[in-house]
VOBA-1610 file (N, C-alpha, C; in pm, whole numbers, padded with zeros to 5 digits, always signed):
BEGIN
Met+06684+06497+09644Met+06754+06403+09590Met+06850+06463+09490Arg+06795+06544+09448Arg+06850+06623+09324Arg+06963+06702+09391Val+06925+06760+09495Val+07022+06855+09517Val+07153+06775+09585Ala+07090+06679+09639Ala+07224+06591+09650Ala+07312+06570+09568Arg+07276+06500+09440Arg+07339+06476+09332Arg+07416+06577+09256Val+07390+06751+09321Val+07425+06837+09243Val+07553+06857+09309Gln+07489+06858+09436Gln+07637+06887+09559Gln+07726+06789+09542Ala+07720+06671+09511Ala+07770+06545+09481Ala+07880+06579+09368Trp+07779+06588+09246Trp+07917+06636+09152Trp+07962+06761+09146Leu+07960+06873+09215Leu+07994+06993+09230Leu+08160+06936+09333Gly+08102+06870+09471Gly+08211+06834+09529Gly+08343+06757+09472Glu+08298+06697+09392Glu+08377+06617+09344Glu+08493+06708+09228Arg+08406+06779+09147Arg+08513+06858+09086Arg+08549+06962+09101Val+08498+07010+09229Val+08538+07122+09303Val+08568+07128+09431Pro+08622+07116+09483Pro+08646+07051+09607Pro+08650+07150+09695Ile+08569+07196+09714Ile+08560+07293+09869Ile+08468+07237+10001Ala+08503+07112+09986Ala+08471+07061+10110Ala+08537+07075+10238Pro+08676+07066+10242Pro+08737+07126+10310Pro+08742+07219+10395Leu+08728+07396+10272Leu+08693+07490+10322Leu+08572+07500+10388Ile+08479+07434+10340Ile+08350+07436+10424Ile+08372+07402+10570Glu+08429+07250+10586Glu+08444+07236+10718Glu+08546+07313+10828Ala+08635+07310+10743Ala+08740+07422+10838Ala+08611+07548+10853Leu+08566+07628+10812Leu+08461+07729+10847Leu+08376+07701+10942Arg+08337+07529+10916Arg+08243+07505+11007Arg+08318+07489+11171His+08427+07469+11186His+08479+07411+11304His+08554+07607+11377Lys+08571+07674+11268Lys+08638+07769+11285Lys+08574+07864+11430Arg+08681+07922+11485Arg+08602+07986+11630Arg+08707+08109+11627Val+08640+08263+11720Val+08661+08347+11706Val+08687+08388+11841Pro+08805+08401+11867Pro+08807+08502+12020Pro+08710+08600+12071Gln+08660+08597+12164Gln+08527+08704+12241Gln+08581+08788+12359His+08584+08907+12345His+08663+08960+12429His+08647+09108+12452Arg+08696+09195+12537Arg+08584+09316+12542Arg+08711+09442+12379Tyr+08812+09357+12329Tyr+08860+09461+12228Tyr+08814+09328+12098Ser+08738+09268+12077Ser+08693+09205+11982Ser+08638+09283+11866Val+08553+09421+11895Val+08530+09481+11784Val+08612+09552+11723Trp+08731+09573+11757Trp+08855+09582+11673Trp+08830+09508+11545Tyr+08821+09363+11526Tyr+08814+09239+11421Tyr+08730+09307+11349Tyr+08622+09352+11358Tyr+08572+09406+11229Tyr+08620+09516+11077Phe+08709+09557+11148Phe+08763+09695+11052Phe+08873+09621+10926Gly+08872+09485+10934Gly+08924+09413+10836Gly+08826+09377+10762Gly+08716+09350+10808Gly+08605+09276+10702Gly+08554+09403+10628Ile+08524+09550+10717Ile+08462+09668+10643Ile+08568+09712+10534Thr+08711+09672+10528Thr+08814+09714+10455Thr+08800+09636+10321Leu+08750+09511+10332Leu+08749+09425+10257Leu+08630+09457+10164Phe+08521+09466+10245Phe+08418+09499+10215Phe+08401+09620+10109Leu+08478+09716+10149Leu+08524+09847+10075Leu+08583+09826+09988Phe+08667+09741+09954Phe+08737+09705+09854Phe+08664+09647+09730Val+08599+09540+09779Val+08462+09491+09689Val+08405+09596+09576Val+08314+09700+09680Val+08274+09852+09640Val+08384+09885+09535Gln+08489+09901+09562Gln+08533+09987+09460Gln+08552+09920+09330Val+08577+09762+09346Val+08602+09671+09213Val+08449+09679+09155Val+08355+09705+09199Val+08225+09677+09144Val+08209+09812+09057Thr+08201+09918+09139Thr+08160+10034+09087Thr+08261+10102+09009Gly+08417+10025+09039Gly+08521+10078+08910Gly+08485+10022+08774Gly+08445+09891+08784Gly+08406+09818+08673Gly+08285+09897+08562Leu+08195+09990+08638Leu+08124+10043+08585Leu+08093+10164+08543Leu+08238+10240+08604Leu+08299+10366+08578Leu+08374+10350+08431Leu+08411+10221+08429Leu+08522+10166+08270Leu+08420+10165+08184Leu+08302+10166+08178Leu+08222+10157+08058Leu+08185+10286+07969Tyr+08220+10366+08052Tyr+08235+10515+07995Tyr+08346+10610+07973Tyr+08432+10560+08102Tyr+08561+10672+08087Tyr+08683+10656+07975Arg+08767+10748+07932Arg+08803+10754+07835Arg+08935+10814+07854Pro+09068+10719+07896Pro+09163+10779+07971Pro+09290+10841+07841Ser+09225+10965+07828Ser+09289+11036+07714Ser+09287+11138+07819Ala+09391+11288+07752Ala+09393+11427+07813Ala+09240+11522+07757Gly+09229+11442+07625Gly+09138+11516+07525Gly+08974+11470+07573Glu+08936+11390+07652Glu+08845+11319+07639Glu+08827+11208+07824Ala+08939+11271+07858Ala+08895+11203+08009Ala+08768+11313+08102Tyr+08779+11385+08128Tyr+08744+11529+08202Tyr+08598+11521+08087Glu+08554+11561+07951Glu+08410+11512+07887Glu+08373+11357+07916Ser+08409+11262+07954Ser+08366+11132+07944Ser+08272+11120+08117Val+08419+11179+08210Val+08360+11212+08336Val+08236+11257+08373Gln+08237+11367+08282Gln+08105+11456+08260Gln+07994+11464+08197Phe+08013+11338+08133Phe+07889+11262+08066Phe+07837+11143+08117Leu+07914+11088+08189Leu+07888+11001+08318Leu+07783+11091+08433Met+07846+11190+08477Met+07742+11237+08582Met+07636+11298+08558Thr+07630+11407+08411Thr+07525+11422+08370Thr+07417+11360+08244Arg+07424+11272+08185Arg+07341+11238+08096Arg+07342+11026+08130Val+07424+10999+08210Val+07399+10886+08240Val+07282+10836+08378Gln+07206+10757+08330Gln+07101+10744+08444Gln+07190+10679+08565Phe+07181+10764+08756Phe+07254+10728+08844Phe+07410+10725+08787Gly+07466+10753+08721Gly+07631+10768+08715Gly+07698+10897+08773Trp+07596+10973+08853Trp+07671+11037+08943Trp+07673+10933+09056Leu+07596+10891+09092Leu+07599+10800+09217Leu+07711+10738+09208Val+07693+10649+09107Val+07813+10542+09100Val+07959+10634+09108Arg+07993+10746+09051Arg+08084+10798+09085Arg+08111+10848+09224Ser+07998+10861+09307Ser+08002+10947+09404Ser+08042+10802+09459Ile+07979+10694+09466Ile+07997+10550+09551Ile+08121+10552+09520His+08207+10552+09419His+08363+10483+09420His+08437+10618+09464Ala+08417+10726+09466Ala+08508+10824+09541Ala+08521+10805+09713Trp+08374+10802+09733Trp+08335+10797+09881Trp+08397+10665+09939Ser+08374+10572+09869Ser+08417+10424+09893Ser+08591+10410+09917Ala+08642+10516+09836Ala+08769+10468+09846Ala+08859+10530+09947Asn+08789+10707+09962Asn+08834+10726+10122Asn+08806+10666+10240Leu+08701+10603+10223Leu+08628+10494+10385Leu+08717+10404+10363Met+08758+10370+10217Met+08844+10231+10292Met+08998+10242+10325Val+09070+10383+10303Val+09169+10445+10341Val+09150+10438+10474Ala+09054+10484+10536Ala+09026+10520+10669Ala+09010+10421+10761Ser+08923+10313+10700Ser+08918+10156+10721Ser+09039+10113+10734Ala+09130+10104+10619Ala+09274+10050+10673Ala+09361+10103+10750Phe+09382+10192+10806Phe+09432+10283+10875Phe+09424+10231+11029Gly+09253+10228+11032Gly+09204+10171+11135Gly+09243+10066+11158His+09256+09901+11062His+09281+09796+11093His+09423+09786+11117Leu+09516+09860+11070Leu+09654+09885+11099Leu+09700+09913+11251Phe+09630+10009+11264Phe+09640+10081+11432Phe+09589+09981+11550Ser+09519+09947+11491Ser+09418+09805+11618Ser+09496+09709+11592Val+09551+09634+11509Val+09641+09571+11489Val+09790+09581+11560Leu+09824+09713+11555Leu+09933+09763+11631Leu+09879+09757+11802Phe+09800+09816+11843Phe+09814+09856+11953Phe+09741+09716+12060Leu+09651+09650+11980Leu+09638+09498+12028Leu+09766+09346+12003His+09902+09410+11928His+09992+09391+11951His+09957+09228+11897Gly+09874+09246+11734Gly+09845+09092+11634Gly+09976+09032+11591Tyr+10098+09097+11598Tyr+10168+09166+11448Tyr+10244+09004+11545Arg+10247+08971+11652Arg+10336+08866+11727Arg+10325+08741+11632Arg+10454+08664+11659Arg+10454+08469+11637Arg+10330+08469+11670Pro+10281+08381+11555Pro+10362+08336+11451Pro+10287+08448+11311Arg+10228+08564+11309Arg+10166+08646+11247Arg+10252+08707+11204Glu+10393+08727+11201Glu+10458+08781+11143Glu+10422+08835+10983Val+10433+08740+10887Val+10393+08772+10764Val+10255+08785+10704Thr+10171+08773+10849Thr+10045+08854+10826Thr+10054+08986+10817Trp+10133+09031+10945Trp+10163+09182+10915Trp+10233+09247+10820Val+10298+09194+10773Val+10407+09236+10654Val+10275+09260+10518Ser+10212+09119+10510Ser+10155+09141+10345Ser+10032+09238+10408Gly+09987+09270+10558Gly+09832+09376+10552Gly+09920+09509+10551Ala+10057+09558+10590Ala+10142+09667+10564Ala+10149+09659+10408Phe+10166+09606+10338Phe+10159+09630+10201Phe+10051+09648+10147Leu+09919+09570+10157Leu+09790+09639+10155Leu+09776+09753+10160Leu+09812+09790+10251Leu+09785+09937+10357Leu+09899+10021+10216Phe+09975+10003+10183Phe+10068+10097+10117Phe+10012+10108+09943Leu+09977+09997+09930Leu+09837+09933+09775Leu+09715+10044+09799Val+09668+10047+09927Val+09557+10114+09903Val+09570+10299+09897Leu+09698+10334+09936Leu+09753+10477+09936Leu+09805+10494+09784Ala+09850+10370+09732Ala+09852+10381+09582Ala+09718+10404+09488Phe+09638+10322+09522Phe+09521+10326+09430Phe+09463+10509+09486Gly+09483+10540+09564Gly+09428+10681+09619Gly+09533+10774+09515Phe+09624+10762+09529Phe+09715+10855+09436Phe+09702+10836+09279Thr+09682+10699+09236Thr+09737+10723+09076Thr+09574+10725+09086Gly+09487+10711+09138Gly+09272+10726+09092Gly+09289+10863+09082Tyr+09356+10989+09165Tyr+09328+11110+09152Tyr+09292+11179+09042Leu+09449+11164+08964Leu+09456+11273+08816Leu+09321+11238+08733Leu+09265+11078+08723Leu+09200+11019+08610Leu+09092+11084+08569Pro+08982+11203+08655Pro+08900+11294+08649Pro+08954+11420+08523Trp+09068+11395+08504Trp+09139+11557+08479Trp+09090+11680+08484Asn+09091+11708+08619Asn+09020+11850+08678Asn+09175+11946+08729Gln+09140+12045+08728Gln+09228+12155+08805Gln+09314+12129+08889Leu+09245+12053+08996Leu+09293+11982+09168Leu+09353+11867+09116Ser+09315+11836+09065Ser+09390+11680+09054Ser+09521+11698+08984Phe+09502+11801+08861Phe+09660+11812+08784Phe+09736+11837+08844Phe+09723+11978+08949Phe+09838+12021+09008Phe+09875+11956+09101Ala+09786+11899+09166Ala+09805+11813+09317Ala+09933+11698+09248Thr+09881+11649+09162Thr+09955+11520+09101Thr+10096+11596+09046Ser+10103+11694+08990Ser+10253+11795+08993Ser+10274+11775+09109Val+10234+11838+09210Val+10323+11874+09345Val+10322+11733+09395Gly+10280+11631+09373Gly+10323+11489+09438Gly+10401+11419+09359Thr+10409+11448+09234Thr+10528+11357+09161Thr+10652+11445+09183Asp+10668+11585+09189Asp+10801+11642+09198Asp+10853+11572+09383Met+10809+11585+09478Met+10866+11528+09583Met+10968+11399+09539Ala+10947+11315+09423Ala+10979+11190+09408Ala+11150+11208+09349Gly+11180+11338+09311Gly+11273+11441+09231Gly+11359+11464+09366Thr+11328+11460+09473Thr+11428+11485+09554Thr+11517+11347+09591Ile+11493+11251+09548Ile+11537+11130+09631Ile+11683+11136+09505Pro+11796+11075+09578Pro+11922+11114+09499Pro+11938+10960+09434Trp+12011+11025+09345Trp+12044+10951+09198Trp+11900+10859+09115Ile+11822+10829+09203Ile+11694+10771+09105Ile+11591+10884+09118Gly+11605+10994+09147Gly+11474+11071+09198Gly+11419+11114+09048His+11507+11146+08988His+11471+11228+08799His+11387+11085+08798Phe+11455+10965+08709Phe+11377+10850+08700Phe+11257+10818+08724Ile+11245+10810+08850Ile+11080+10795+08905Ile+10974+10906+08863Val+11046+11043+08888Val+10972+11140+08837Val+10949+11088+08693Arg+11041+11074+08591Arg+10979+11046+08438Arg+10920+10927+08451Phe+10933+10858+08535Phe+10848+10709+08541Phe+10738+10718+08568Leu+10702+10790+08639Leu+10529+10847+08716Leu+10461+10909+08615Arg+10545+11041+08572Arg+10491+11124+08451Arg+10481+11082+08319Gly+10568+10992+08280Gly+10606+10938+08130Gly+10651+11064+08061Gly+10736+11161+08136Gly+10785+11246+08079Gly+10844+11315+08182Asp+10910+11502+08119Asp+10922+11555+08225Asp+10798+11626+08323Thr+10719+11646+08266Thr+10622+11739+08280Thr+10465+11642+08300Val+10344+11667+08394Val+10221+11593+08429Val+10160+11586+08251Thr+10146+11527+08150Thr+10031+11515+08031Thr+09968+11393+08014Gly+09885+11431+07894Gly+09807+11316+07889Gly+09905+11175+07893Ala+10021+11168+07848Ala+10084+11079+07892Ala+10101+11035+08006Thr+10047+11102+08150Thr+10055+11071+08265Thr+09927+11008+08299Leu+09816+11059+08247Leu+09703+11018+08287Leu+09683+10847+08243Thr+09758+10844+08078Thr+09679+10741+08071Thr+09790+10584+08107Arg+09908+10665+08148Arg+10023+10556+08254Arg+09958+10523+08412Leu+09898+10619+08473Leu+09849+10646+08599Leu+09704+10541+08593Phe+09624+10546+08420Phe+09525+10490+08436Phe+09554+10337+08416Gly+09636+10332+08369Gly+09719+10162+08358Gly+09715+10080+08475Val+09802+10186+08550Val+09853+10107+08693Val+09741+10132+08774His+09646+10210+08763His+09502+10217+08875His+09446+10083+08787Val+09382+10074+08736Val+09315+09950+08657Val+09400+09808+08605Ala+09459+09811+08638Ala+09518+09686+08609Ala+09652+09646+08714Ile+09735+09732+08686Ile+09885+09638+08795Ile+09802+09666+08909Leu+09813+09761+08989Leu+09754+09750+09139Leu+09643+09658+09169Pro+09504+09635+09101Pro+09400+09530+09095Pro+09486+09402+09145Ala+09571+09387+09008Ala+09609+09252+09030Ala+09701+09199+09146Ile+09769+09278+09219Ile+09904+09286+09321Ile+09814+09264+09423Ala+09696+09319+09426Ala+09620+09332+09560Ala+09533+09229+09601Thr+09487+09199+09479Thr+09406+09058+09494Thr+09461+08945+09515Ala+09625+08936+09487Ala+09716+08820+09532Ala+09745+08855+09679Leu+09750+08977+09701Leu+09803+09031+09855Leu+09682+08974+09955Val+09576+09032+09934Val+09419+08989+09966Val+09410+08846+09987Cys+09441+08782+09915Cys+09426+08605+09900Cys+09509+08571+09988Leu+09629+08610+09978Leu+09742+08577+10088Leu+09705+08591+10235His+09662+08720+10263His+09644+08791+10367His+09546+08704+10445Leu+09390+08669+10382Leu+09275+08593+10414Leu+09348+08459+10450Phe+09417+08393+10359Phe+09449+08241+10362Phe+09546+08251+10526Leu+09657+08352+10535Leu+09691+08340+10717Leu+09597+08392+10789Val+09518+08476+10783Val+09435+08500+10865Val+09320+08409+10918Gln+09318+08279+10833Gln+09234+08219+10818Gln+09349+08069+10890Gln+09456+08092+10834Gln+09576+07976+10914Gln+09580+07994+11051His+09619+08124+11126His+09624+08162+11255His+09534+08183+11310Gly+09436+08233+11252Gly+09303+08277+11331Gly+09335+08415+11398Met+09234+08451+11444Met+09261+08569+11536Met+09354+08580+11629Ser+09386+08677+11630Ser+09512+08728+11754Ser+09430+08718+11885Val+09479+08725+11971Val+09428+08773+12152Val+09535+08865+12180Pro+09450+09004+12247Pro+09584+09092+12284Pro+09663+08997+12426Pro+09799+09041+12457Pro+09850+08967+12573Pro+09795+09021+12707Ser+09705+09125+12718Ser+09629+09153+12838Ser+09515+09048+12883Ile+09467+08970+12785Ile+09379+08942+12778Ile+09421+08790+12785Glu+09534+08710+12712Glu+09603+08603+12735Glu+09629+08588+12879Glu+09695+08693+12930Glu+09756+08687+13100Glu+09631+08711+13149Glu+09499+08786+13189Glu+09403+08732+13238Glu+09343+08614+13237Ser+09315+08546+13130Ser+09329+08377+13101Ser+09418+08300+13179Arg+09504+08345+13170Arg+09617+08239+13266Arg+09633+08259+13390Arg+09581+08384+13461Arg+09546+08413+13594Arg+09470+08332+13637Ser+09349+08351+13587Ser+09198+08283+13609Ser+09192+08156+13576Glu+09290+08080+13495Glu+09326+07954+13453Glu+09190+07923+13395Arg+09151+08032+13294Arg+09000+07934+13225Arg+09056+08007+13101Pro+09001+07900+12967Pro+09029+07975+12841Pro+08972+08107+12849Val+09019+08130+12695Val+08964+08239+12640Val+08854+08223+12539Ala+08765+08290+12591Ala+08630+08241+12555Ala+08599+08320+12411Thr+08539+08208+12371Thr+08520+08188+12166Thr+08380+08158+12123Val+08378+08212+12013Val+08241+08199+11926Val+08250+08155+11800Pro+08174+08060+11741Pro+08173+08019+11647Pro+08147+08110+11503Phe+08227+08071+11422Phe+08290+08189+11301Phe+08139+08193+11233Phe+08076+08078+11237Phe+07965+08033+11124Phe+07884+07997+11271Pro+07738+08070+11270Pro+07678+08176+11161Pro+07690+08314+11255Asp+07778+08289+11402Asp+07782+08395+11493Asp+07836+08554+11462Phe+08008+08493+11403Phe+08076+08608+11408Phe+08036+08636+11266Ala+08011+08574+11160Ala+07994+08597+11031Ala+07852+08692+11038Leu+07780+08698+11096Leu+07642+08763+11121Leu+07702+08925+11172Arg+07744+08906+11269Arg+07828+09045+11300Arg+07898+09129+11242Asp+07988+09031+11121Asp+08089+09111+11021Asp+07976+09141+10916Leu+07845+09078+10912Leu+07736+09122+10788Leu+07691+09221+10820Phe+07656+09259+10944Phe+07603+09377+11007Phe+07712+09480+11004Ala+07797+09464+11029Ala+07928+09588+11048Ala+07944+09641+10884Trp+07923+09561+10799Trp+07920+09561+10609Trp+07782+09663+10614Thr+07685+09623+10652Thr+07568+09707+10653Thr+07532+09869+10712Val+07615+09871+10823Val+07678+09987+10848Val+07740+10058+10767Ala+07866+10001+10702Ala+07934+10076+10604Ala+07869+10087+10522Leu+07796+10006+10485Leu+07675+10036+10288Leu+07614+10159+10356Ala+07530+10165+10445Ala+07438+10300+10477Ala+07525+10369+10540Val+07663+10410+10578Val+07724+10528+10583Val+07753+10564+10424Leu+07816+10496+10333Leu+07837+10512+10188Leu+07739+10566+10109Ala+07640+10554+10145Ala+07502+10567+10078Ala+07449+10703+10119Ala+07480+10741+10230Ala+07405+10821+10267Ala+07541+10980+10208Leu+07631+10936+10231Leu+07753+10996+10194Leu+07749+11052+10066Ala+07739+10982+09960Ala+07723+10966+09827Ala+07588+11013+09786Ala+07471+11003+09856Ala+07345+11075+09825Ala+07343+11200+09850Phe+07369+11227+09950Phe+07385+11393+10001Phe+07508+11473+09991Tyr+07640+11381+09961Tyr+07746+11498+09924Tyr+07799+11420+09799Pro+07736+11465+09704Pro+07808+11388+09565Pro+07932+11445+09538Trp+07986+11375+09463Trp+08156+11380+09462Trp+08108+11516+09347Glu+08219+11664+09339Glu+08205+11732+09248Glu+08331+11672+09117Leu+08290+11770+09030Leu+08385+11744+08909Leu+08520+11850+08883Gly+08459+11971+08945Gly+08539+12077+08923Gly+08557+12148+08769Leu+08647+12214+08736Leu+08675+12242+08642Leu+08798+12147+08561Lys+08786+12160+08398Lys+08886+12086+08316Lys+09017+12116+08386Ala+09121+12052+08341Ala+09264+12091+08334Ala+09332+12171+08247Asp+09396+12274+08285Asp+09461+12339+08197Asp+09630+12352+08239Pro+09673+12246+08173Pro+09831+12268+08161Pro+09893+12426+08196Phe+09851+12546+08110Phe+09895+12607+08069Phe+09839+12754+08171Ala+09733+12700+08233Ala+09653+12805+08399Ala+09749+12768+08490Ala+09747+12910+08531Ala+09829+12910+08691Ala+09748+12827+08775Ala+09853+12799+08880Ala+09797+12714+09001Ala+09680+12771+09059Pro+09544+12698+09067Pro+09455+12751+09173Pro+09507+12781+09312Ala+09409+12812+09368Ala+09447+12807+09554Ala+09395+12724+09612Gly+09471+12691+09712Gly+09402+12568+09743Gly+09457+12412+09724Ile+09527+12403+09611Ile+09596+12299+09593Ile+09640+12239+09670Arg+09611+12113+09731Arg+09652+12014+09807Arg+09607+11813+09766Pro+09659+11774+09855Pro+09652+11642+09801Pro+09524+11581+09859Glu+09501+11406+09879Glu+09367+11384+09918Glu+09398+11366+10100Trp+09297+11374+10163Trp+09343+11416+10306Trp+09392+11286+10401Tyr+09437+11169+10322Tyr+09547+11093+10399Tyr+09699+11096+10320Phe+09696+11196+10266Phe+09885+11240+10263Phe+09837+11419+10293Leu+09774+11454+10327Leu+09781+11621+10407Leu+09871+11601+10537Trp+09894+11498+10640Trp+09973+11504+10712Trp+10141+11552+10676Glu+10188+11483+10540Glu+10262+11474+10503Glu+10295+11614+10433Phe+10176+11665+10388Phe+10183+11788+10291Phe+10225+11883+10403Gln+10163+11857+10484Gln+10180+11978+10613Gln+10299+12011+10684Thr+10360+11894+10693Thr+10495+11858+10724Thr+10590+11875+10659Leu+10569+11920+10525Leu+10680+11983+10430Leu+10699+12147+10450Lys+10529+12173+10465Lys+10526+12325+10538Lys+10617+12354+10641Tyr+10663+12285+10740Tyr+10713+12327+10899Tyr+10888+12335+10874Val+10920+12236+10752Val+11044+12186+10758Val+11130+12292+10644Pro+11185+12362+10688Pro+11263+12460+10623Pro+11339+12407+10492Ala+11367+12494+10418Ala+11419+12466+10270Ala+11558+12345+10289Ser+11640+12399+10351Ser+11752+12334+10409Ser+11799+12295+10571Ala+11805+12198+10565Ala+11846+12212+10691Ala+11999+12083+10739Phe+12097+12129+10779Phe+12228+12096+10791Phe+12247+12027+10680Gly+12265+12125+10608Gly+12298+12137+10445Gly+12255+11991+10365Ile+12125+11987+10376Ile+12057+11844+10353Ile+11865+11943+10298Asn+11835+11929+10157Asn+11763+11964+10116Asn+11625+11894+10212Gly+11516+12003+10211Gly+11436+12027+10363Gly+11323+11878+10260Glu+11342+11896+10160Glu+11190+11822+10079Glu+11290+11642+10105Leu+11397+11651+10053Leu+11469+11525+10095Leu+11477+11440+10240Leu+11480+11533+10342Leu+11478+11490+10491Leu+11326+11410+10509Val+11226+11502+10467Val+11104+11423+10469Val+11058+11308+10403Val+11093+11296+10268Val+11097+11185+10171Val+11176+11053+10239Gly+11311+11092+10277Gly+11389+10997+10342Gly+11314+10928+10484Ala+11296+11010+10583Ala+11210+10982+10710Ala+11058+10892+10638Leu+10986+10952+10577Leu+10893+10863+10512Leu+10915+10710+10488Gly+11041+10718+10385Gly+11084+10645+10387Gly+11129+10487+10450Ile+11241+10562+10569Ile+11252+10501+10664Ile+11126+10432+10792Gly+11043+10531+10760Gly+10943+10460+10852Gly+10820+10366+10811Ala+10812+10352+10675Ala+10768+10270+10596Ala+10864+10125+10651Ala+10995+10160+10590Ala+11059+10003+10650Ala+11041+09980+10773Leu+11027+10041+10856Leu+11033+09974+10975Leu+10877+09968+11032Leu+10807+10006+10960Leu+10692+09915+10951Leu+10656+09793+10936Leu+10711+09773+10817Leu+10717+09640+10728Leu+10785+09542+10842Ala+10887+09593+10881Ala+11031+09511+10967Ala+10967+09469+11093Leu+10853+09527+11120Leu+10816+09590+11324Leu+10801+09461+11363Pro+10768+09322+11315Pro+10735+09257+11392Pro+10855+09178+11444Phe+10992+09167+11336Phe+11128+09106+11334Phe+11175+09213+11445Leu+11142+09335+11457Leu+11215+09430+11558Leu+11225+09456+11663Val+11072+09421+11720Val+11004+09463+11869Val+11071+09288+11936Pro+11109+09285+12043Pro+11127+09203+12132Pro+10961+09135+12210Asp+10936+09025+12219Asp+10778+09014+12273Asp+10796+09054+12429Arg+10794+09147+12487Arg+10835+09200+12600Arg+10710+09273+12692Pro+10685+09306+12804Pro+10587+09409+12837Pro+10613+09533+12798Ser+10717+09543+12861Ser+10783+09663+12836Ser+10808+09740+12695Thr+10838+09652+12638Thr+10852+09702+12494Thr+10744+09722+12416Arg+10630+09629+12439Arg+10512+09645+12399Arg+10457+09771+12442Arg+10446+09799+12536Arg+10427+09929+12599Arg+10460+10031+12570Ala+10602+10073+12545Ala+10650+10147+12444Ala+10631+10153+12301Leu+10603+10048+12235Leu+10562+10038+12097Leu+10419+10115+12085Ala+10336+10073+12186Ala+10229+10157+12207Ala+10189+10295+12219Trp+10324+10341+12321Trp+10307+10493+12307Trp+10315+10565+12184Ile+10487+10500+12105Ile+10496+10525+11997Ile+10388+10531+11911Ala+10294+10424+11891Ala+10196+10420+11795Ala+10123+10537+11833Ala+10063+10555+11942Ala+09978+10638+11998Ala+10005+10810+11947Ala+10165+10818+11944Ala+10237+10926+11920Ala+10231+10955+11776Ala+10215+10871+11694Ala+10261+10906+11568Ala+10084+10911+11522Leu+09983+10857+11534Leu+09874+10846+11513Leu+09843+11005+11542Ala+09864+11018+11683Ala+09812+11197+11725Ala+09883+11283+11632Tyr+09998+11278+11576Tyr+10076+11350+11510Tyr+09994+11370+11385Met+09953+11243+11289Met+09885+11219+11194Met+09768+11324+11196Ile+09700+11330+11295Ile+09540+11382+11286Ile+09588+11471+11288Leu+09677+11557+11412Leu+09700+11681+11388Leu+09721+11776+11315Leu+09833+11751+11260Leu+09857+11813+11122Leu+09759+11790+11006Thr+09670+11660+11010Thr+09615+11672+10897Thr+09476+11777+10954Ala+09459+11797+11068Ala+09353+11897+11094Ala+09420+12034+11107Leu+09539+12069+11123Leu+09577+12155+11071Leu+09582+12196+10914Ala+09610+12108+10810Ala+09615+12107+10667Ala+09456+12187+10649Leu+09362+12089+10692Leu+09222+12158+10633Leu+09206+12261+10694Arg+09225+12313+10835Arg+09205+12409+10869Arg+09264+12557+10783Gly+09376+12514+10752Gly+09457+12601+10640Gly+09381+12656+10491Ser+09313+12521+10470Ser+09290+12542+10339Ser+09141+12560+10330Gly+09086+12569+10442Gly+08903+12621+10416Gly+08831+12466+10427Gly+08915+12351+10475Gly+08758+12233+10468Gly+08847+12140+10374Pro+08763+12048+10365Pro+08788+11949+10234Pro+08728+11986+10100Ile+08829+11942+09992Ile+08770+11955+09856Ile+08736+11864+09798Pro+08575+11831+09757Pro+08529+11665+09736Pro+08567+11679+09571
//
C-alpha cells in the first residue's frame, strides 16, 4: 500500500508514466544485422564511464604546467587504486572512439540515415566529432613529453588554413606556442564545454532514436515485401534491454582487463626547451591523417600540402554531415555509397597500420 502511495506521489510530481508506457510498448526489429544495434549502447555506456572516472580524477588533478604532471604522478603512485581509475579513463576513451566509429559505419552500411532519420544522423555525426575533440583536448592534460609535442604538431595543422589559421592556433594554444595557458584552456574545454554540448546532443540523439525507432536495412525491407510478412520484432523491455546490458558487461570486462593488465603509462614530464623525442605522433584515431601528411608533398599545384589535407578533411566532414540530404534513396546509389564507405574505412585502417608499424607500435 505504501509503495503504491509513493508511486502515486512521484507520478504526480515527476510525470514519467508516459515514458514508462512508451518503453513498455517499444519494439526493436530482429534480423540478421541486429547485432550492429548494440554499438550505440556501448558508446553511451563508455561515455558514462568517462564521466564517472573523469570526476574521480578531478579530485586530484591540478590544471597547471607546474603541477599537472605531479598531480597525475601522485594519483598513480600514492592514491589507492588511482592508477586503475586513470587506466580505466584512458582505455575507455580509446574504446569509446572505436565504438563510435563502429556505430557510424554500421549505420552507414545499413543505410540508417534515410528519411525520416536525417537529423538523427546529423546529431550522431556531431557526437563523433565531439568524441574526437574529447580525445584531442584530453591528450595534453598529463603534461608529459609525448602529449606536449604531439599537441604542438596537431595545433600546427590548423595554422595552414588561409585567413583564420593563425587565429585558430592562438585560440587553441592561448598564445603562439604550447604553454601552461594551453593546458588550462584545453582543460576547461575538456571538462566543461565539451561535456555540456555532448550531454545536450546525447539527449537529442536518444530522443530521436526513441521517436523514430531502430532503422531497418533496405534489403530486409525488400525481403519483407516479397514474403508479404512484417519484419520480426522483439520487445525493447526486457528482451533488447537485457541484450544491451550483456553487451555493456562484455565492454566492461574488456575495459577492466585492458586497464589491469596494460596500465596507462605516464612517461616523462614535458620540457618545452627539450628537443622533440623520436616517435612523436598523435593518438591512434588520428594516425591515418598523420600518415597521409607524410605522403603529401610540401607543395602540390602551387598549394601547401598540409592545406590540401586539412581542406580535404574539412570537405569530408561537411559531406558526412550532409550525407542524408545529398544521397538519393535508390538501390544503385546506396550500393555506390557502400563501396565508397568501405574504401574509406579500408584507407583509414591501412594508413593507421602503416603509421603504427613505422613508429614501432602503440605508445600508451
